[in-house]
TILO-786413 format. One line per 10 residues: for each residue x, y, z of C-alpha. Coordinates in Angstrom, 2 decimals, decimal comma, padded with zeros to 5 digits. Layout:
BEGIN
X:Y:Z  ...
This chain:
BEGIN
058,13:-038,13:-001,39  057,93:-039,20:-005,03  055,85:-042,26:-004,07  053,52:-040,13:-001,94  053,03:-037,74:-004,85  052,24:-040,64:-007,17  049,71:-042,03:-004,69  048,06:-038,63:-004,38  047,84:-038,34:-008,17  046,25:-041,78:-008,44
043,77:-040,90:-005,71  042,90:-037,64:-007,46  042,33:-039,40:-010,80  040,14:-042,00:-009,08  038,10:-039,32:-007,37  037,58:-037,43:-010,61  036,53:-040,62:-012,40  034,01:-041,45:-009,69  032,59:-037,93:-009,64  031,87:-038,13:-013,35
028,93:-040,39:-012,54  028,05:-038,94:-009,16  024,96:-036,93:-008,47  024,85:-033,17:-008,67  022,14:-030,62:-008,00  023,12:-028,46:-010,97  021,42:-029,81:-014,11  022,72:-028,40:-017,39  019,23:-027,12:-018,22  018,47:-024,07:-016,06
014,71:-024,59:-016,28  014,74:-027,71:-014,09  013,23:-027,00:-010,65  015,63:-025,95:-007,92  017,15:-028,90:-006,10  016,71:-031,36:-008,98  019,32:-034,10:-008,68  021,22:-035,08:-011,82  023,19:-038,20:-012,64  024,77:-037,04:-015,86
026,38:-038,82:-018,82  025,87:-042,32:-017,44  027,10:-044,96:-019,89  024,41:-047,58:-020,41  026,24:-049,91:-022,80  029,63:-050,42:-021,18  031,53:-048,97:-024,15  033,08:-045,64:-025,14  030,43:-044,37:-027,59  029,21:-040,87:-026,78
025,79:-041,84:-028,10  025,50:-044,49:-025,40  024,98:-042,02:-022,58  021,92:-041,05:-020,56  020,98:-038,51:-017,90  018,79:-039,20:-014,86  016,95:-036,34:-013,13  015,39:-036,93:-009,71  012,92:-034,67:-007,86  014,34:-032,75:-004,89
011,79:-034,35:-002,54  013,45:-037,52:-001,26  011,60:-040,81:-001,71  012,56:-044,47:-001,78  011,80:-044,60:-005,51  010,20:-042,56:-008,29  008,09:-043,47:-011,31  010,09:-042,78:-014,46  009,39:-041,01:-017,73  012,02:-041,82:-020,37
012,73:-038,95:-022,77  013,63:-039,85:-026,38  014,71:-036,87:-028,46  013,88:-036,05:-032,06  016,07:-034,99:-034,96  015,26:-037,12:-038,01  017,22:-040,02:-036,45  020,44:-038,18:-037,41  020,56:-034,98:-035,36  020,39:-033,65:-031,78
021,06:-035,24:-028,42  019,47:-036,04:-025,07  018,88:-032,35:-024,31  016,85:-031,75:-027,45  013,13:-030,82:-027,34  013,40:-029,80:-023,68  013,94:-026,16:-024,60  010,43:-025,65:-025,99  008,83:-028,08:-023,50  010,14:-026,39:-020,38
006,88:-026,31:-018,39  006,23:-029,96:-019,16  009,72:-030,88:-018,00  009,26:-028,83:-014,84  005,92:-030,53:-014,28  007,49:-033,98:-014,39  009,85:-033,12:-011,56  007,28:-031,11:-009,58  004,82:-034,01:-009,76  007,31:-036,51:-008,41
008,54:-038,19:-011,58  012,13:-039,05:-012,41  013,20:-038,16:-015,94  015,73:-040,26:-017,84  016,89:-038,74:-021,13  018,75:-041,05:-023,49  021,05:-040,71:-026,47  021,10:-043,19:-029,34  023,22:-043,71:-032,44  022,40:-041,62:-035,49
021,32:-043,24:-038,74  024,30:-041,65:-040,47  026,63:-043,95:-038,55  024,40:-046,97:-037,93  021,15:-047,73:-039,80  018,04:-049,24:-038,28  017,60:-051,19:-036,01  020,57:-049,62:-034,15  018,33:-046,84:-032,77  015,71:-049,13:-031,24
018,44:-051,44:-029,96  019,98:-048,49:-028,12  016,63:-047,46:-026,65  015,98:-050,98:-025,40  019,49:-051,25:-023,98  019,24:-047,88:-022,22  015,93:-048,72:-020,59  017,11:-052,19:-019,60  020,09:-050,48:-017,92  017,66:-048,29:-015,96
015,68:-051,38:-014,99  018,72:-053,34:-013,83  020,08:-050,33:-011,89  016,77:-049,06:-010,57  017,66:-049,36:-006,89  020,95:-047,50:-007,40  019,16:-044,49:-008,89  015,94:-044,74:-006,81  013,77:-045,63:-009,79  010,56:-047,65:-009,59
011,28:-050,44:-012,08  007,58:-051,29:-012,32  006,55:-047,81:-013,44  008,34:-046,89:-016,65  006,75:-044,62:-019,25  008,20:-043,22:-022,48  007,88:-039,86:-024,20  009,28:-039,06:-027,63  009,28:-036,25:-030,16  009,27:-036,67:-033,96
011,91:-039,36:-034,63  011,90:-039,88:-030,87  008,12:-040,25:-030,99  008,58:-042,99:-033,57  011,12:-044,75:-031,34  008,97:-044,34:-028,21  005,95:-045,82:-030,01  007,96:-048,62:-031,58  009,52:-049,47:-028,24  006,20:-049,46:-026,36
004,33:-051,47:-028,99  007,03:-054,10:-029,55  007,76:-054,44:-025,83  005,42:-057,42:-025,41  006,81:-059,18:-028,48  010,10:-060,95:-028,94  011,65:-059,04:-031,87  015,22:-060,24:-031,52  016,71:-057,72:-033,96  015,46:-054,94:-031,68
017,70:-056,07:-028,80  021,48:-056,01:-028,42  022,71:-059,58:-028,92  019,08:-060,64:-029,38  018,35:-060,74:-025,64  014,82:-059,65:-024,77  014,81:-057,02:-021,99  013,00:-057,45:-018,68  011,33:-054,04:-018,35  007,70:-053,25:-019,17
006,38:-049,98:-020,56  003,25:-048,75:-018,78  002,51:-045,63:-020,84  003,57:-044,01:-024,12  003,43:-040,30:-024,95  003,95:-039,85:-028,68  004,51:-036,33:-030,00  004,28:-036,26:-033,82  006,17:-039,46:-034,47  005,79:-041,39:-037,75
003,74:-044,57:-037,31  003,77:-046,14:-040,79  006,63:-045,46:-043,19  004,71:-046,68:-046,23  002,08:-043,97:-045,74  004,44:-041,24:-044,53  004,38:-038,28:-046,88  007,55:-038,03:-048,94  008,88:-041,56:-048,44  008,04:-042,42:-052,04
010,58:-039,86:-053,28  013,85:-041,44:-054,40  016,14:-039,32:-052,26  019,02:-041,34:-050,79  019,67:-038,59:-048,24  016,10:-038,35:-046,94  015,76:-039,17:-043,20  013,75:-042,34:-043,79  016,11:-043,59:-046,53  019,10:-043,05:-044,27
017,32:-044,74:-041,39  016,33:-047,84:-043,35  019,39:-047,92:-045,60  017,00:-048,15:-048,56  014,01:-046,43:-050,14  010,87:-047,37:-048,24  009,00:-047,94:-051,48  011,70:-050,39:-052,64  011,86:-052,23:-049,30  008,34:-052,40:-047,88
009,52:-055,30:-045,73  012,03:-053,05:-043,95  009,52:-050,20:-043,78  007,00:-052,48:-042,07  009,55:-053,84:-039,59  010,42:-050,26:-038,58  006,78:-049,05:-038,43  005,15:-048,94:-034,96  001,68:-049,91:-036,27  003,07:-053,32:-037,22
003,20:-054,31:-033,55  -000,17:-053,10:-032,26  -002,07:-055,69:-030,21  -004,52:-055,77:-027,31  -001,75:-056,04:-024,70  -000,13:-052,72:-025,53  000,10:-049,85:-023,00  -002,11:-046,73:-023,13  -001,10:-044,00:-025,57  -001,47:-040,24:-025,63
-000,74:-039,01:-029,16  -000,14:-035,33:-029,94  000,48:-033,70:-033,32  000,14:-030,37:-035,08  -002,59:-029,83:-037,65  -000,11:-028,14:-040,01  002,86:-030,42:-039,44  005,09:-029,92:-042,46  007,35:-032,91:-041,75  005,04:-035,70:-040,59
001,52:-035,73:-042,05  -000,93:-035,64:-039,14  -002,73:-038,68:-040,55  000,20:-040,67:-039,12  -001,17:-039,97:-035,64  -004,75:-040,62:-036,72  -003,68:-043,95:-038,22  -001,88:-045,03:-035,05  -004,90:-044,10:-032,95  -007,17:-046,11:-035,27
-004,97:-049,19:-034,99  -004,98:-048,88:-031,19  -008,76:-048,48:-031,06  -009,29:-051,56:-033,23  -007,08:-053,54:-030,85  -008,94:-052,22:-027,80  -005,97:-050,24:-026,47  -006,84:-047,11:-024,51  -005,58:-044,03:-026,31  -006,28:-040,36:-026,85
-005,26:-038,19:-029,78  -004,81:-034,42:-029,73  -004,46:-032,59:-033,04  -003,27:-029,08:-032,16  -004,96:-026,49:-034,43  -002,57:-024,58:-036,71  000,48:-026,09:-034,98  003,66:-026,96:-036,97  005,96:-029,93:-036,50  007,28:-028,82:-033,10
007,44:-025,79:-030,79  006,08:-024,12:-027,70  002,47:-024,71:-028,79  002,93:-028,27:-027,56  003,85:-027,02:-024,07  000,39:-025,47:-023,65  -001,53:-025,87:-020,41  -004,34:-027,96:-021,94  -001,88:-030,46:-023,35  000,06:-030,59:-020,08
-003,16:-031,36:-018,21  -003,81:-034,37:-020,45  -000,18:-035,52:-020,18  -000,21:-035,44:-016,38  -003,66:-037,02:-016,20  -002,42:-039,97:-018,24  000,77:-040,22:-016,22  -000,99:-040,08:-012,88  -003,47:-042,70:-014,09  -000,90:-045,26:-015,20
002,40:-044,45:-013,50  001,34:-043,67:-009,93
């Protein structure tokens, strides 16, 4: 009897361990459409770090595979998690699922525990995991797009623009990933740290200083390496750039500058400066913006 009980306990533990990565139709966010399938807290790095987890949301309508939008959260590179920004972008999130897109939301290490380039390494590793496991999760590995907000917008842009380069320090163990980014949606992300308002202030606890591990003005080499505009070339994917006119955290000229670089390189892009809008909030979930988002996605991911 004792052996039977031990075997039952082992079986129960195994079942619970397996279910931790199994699908469920009850996403933690109640605003996801009914029937959305969730693969939650999937470890993409093969370690025990809580910041190396991602969630995959699939539409309730069954298909062989889905185009994917990869969600990169904001939070000054030192706050929040893979659920952040969804709360004020609920209709956009719903629209992704309703229009047949899978959503993969990723966590990455904060700058307070690991300075740059840890964050972009994590993003590359997470997306490479999605690419290598695409068939398991019914993802179309040839149709990956990224969306990011604030610090996440910076990472989404940096990832998309450096994707066709071989920047070894951006990859875990220096190994270039196999995936390609087809579209980037950048919501108020910094594009050039040397022209970002406030980075010339000698504050060791400022978000950019913590990210770089130095003052941007003292280490322009590091600032350039971490700036998305550094990697703009004619082979980059299309961009939709959105920012508030009265952004108090990221001067809106950051978006204008990125758009200018893309235009000079011949890369298709569109910029939306939202009148009177702050750094983030429900104003960015407006119908007009959603229309442009889904137009871009349908043009390049379907």
